N, C-alpha and C positions, 0 to 999 in steps of 0.2 A: 387457545394460541397455537397459530398453524405453522407449518415448516418456513413459511418466509419471516414470521415473525421474529421466528428464532435463528435463521439464517443473518437476516438484518443485526439482530445482538449479538452473535457470535464472532459475526464479521466486525461491526463498529467495535469492540473490545480490543480484538485483534488490530486493527486500526491503530487504536489509543495504543495501544503497546507499541506498533512500530516506530509512531509518532514520539513515543519521549526516547525508544533507541535511538533513529534519526537526528531529536532537534536538542532533547539534553542528553545525552549518553553519548550521542556524537560516536555511536560503533563504527558507523561503515566508514567514516573516515580513519578512524584508528587502525580497521583492517585496508581499507583498500589502497588510503593515500601513502605516499614513500612516512619512512618514519622522521616525526619531528614535524608534523604538517600542525596538529594543532599550536605546536608550543611557536612557529611561525607567524601562527594565526594572530596568537596573541600579541606578536611584536608587528614591525610594519612592512611584512610578506602582502602585500595587496593579492596576488594569485590565492596563497595559503587561507586569507580570510575572504576571499569570495567563494573559496571551496565547502568551505566551512558555514559562511551566512546561505548558501545554496543547498547545504542539508536541511539547517535549519528551519528555512522556504517551504521546503519538501515536508517535513516532520509536521511543519504547523497544516500545510495542505492535507496533507494525511489525517490530523488530528479531526479538521474542519469537517471531511468524509465522513470518518468514525462517529463522531459526536449525532452528525445527520442522520445516519443511519440510526443509531442508538436514539434518537428521538423519534423519528419516524415510524419507527417499529410498532409503536403503539398505533399506527394506523397504516400496517402494509400494504392493504390494497390501495392507496390514496398516493403510496410514495413507488410505485413499482417504477418510473422513469427513472428515481433517484437507483434502484435497484440497476436498471440497464448503464446507466452509468459508469455507475461502479464495474458491470463487467465488459464495458469498452476500455475505462483507464486499466481492469487490469488485464485487456490483452492487446493495447497498446503501450500505454505508459512502464508496463510489467511484462510481460512475455517478449515484445518487441524490444523494450531496451533491454533486456535480460540479452537475448540474440544478438544486440549490438555491441554489447558488450564484449563478450563471447568475441565474437568477430571481431574488435578493433586490439584484442592479445591478454586480455585478462584471463587471470587464472580459471577457468570453466568450474567447477567442480559448486564454489557455491552460487554462481547463475546458475547452474543447473536445478539445486535446489529449490533456485525461488520460481523457476519455471514450472516445477512442479507445485508449489504451494498457489502458483498463482491459476492454473490449471483446475487446480480444485477447490477454487473459490469460485471461478467460473462454473464450472459443471455444479458445484453444489446450488451456485446461485441460480441459473438456468433451472434445474430441478425444482427449484423453490417455489421460482415464477407459475413455471407449467402446472405442478402439483396445485398450488393457488388456486390458479385458473380453472382447474377441475373442480375443485373445492368450492369455490362460488358459484361457480356455473351453474 
């Protein structure tokens, strides 16, 4: 089993953990939203409900990507486009969004930590892709 195989599995599990945190635990809403947002979402506040439902949708998206990474890790050479997709998501949905949030005035430290995480995923994924290409060539 090569490095691309392991990268896909580790990243897939990480994505499933993220999905659980976002959609089930709702940690981002608890940490980033104003106090009482979850309670307001349980009530009639449409903005709070939209916020919570959006994080649930994001969690489901992450779960699908994580599941696909784990499933296709059995044939990583056939899944190279999926890996490139994940790297693009990490760059644009990850780093670009985190920088946007910092620019909008959110507390920078959590977003800086996430930028580092995204960079690690991108760098190791790219490394695994390159290593895989050399090994199979």
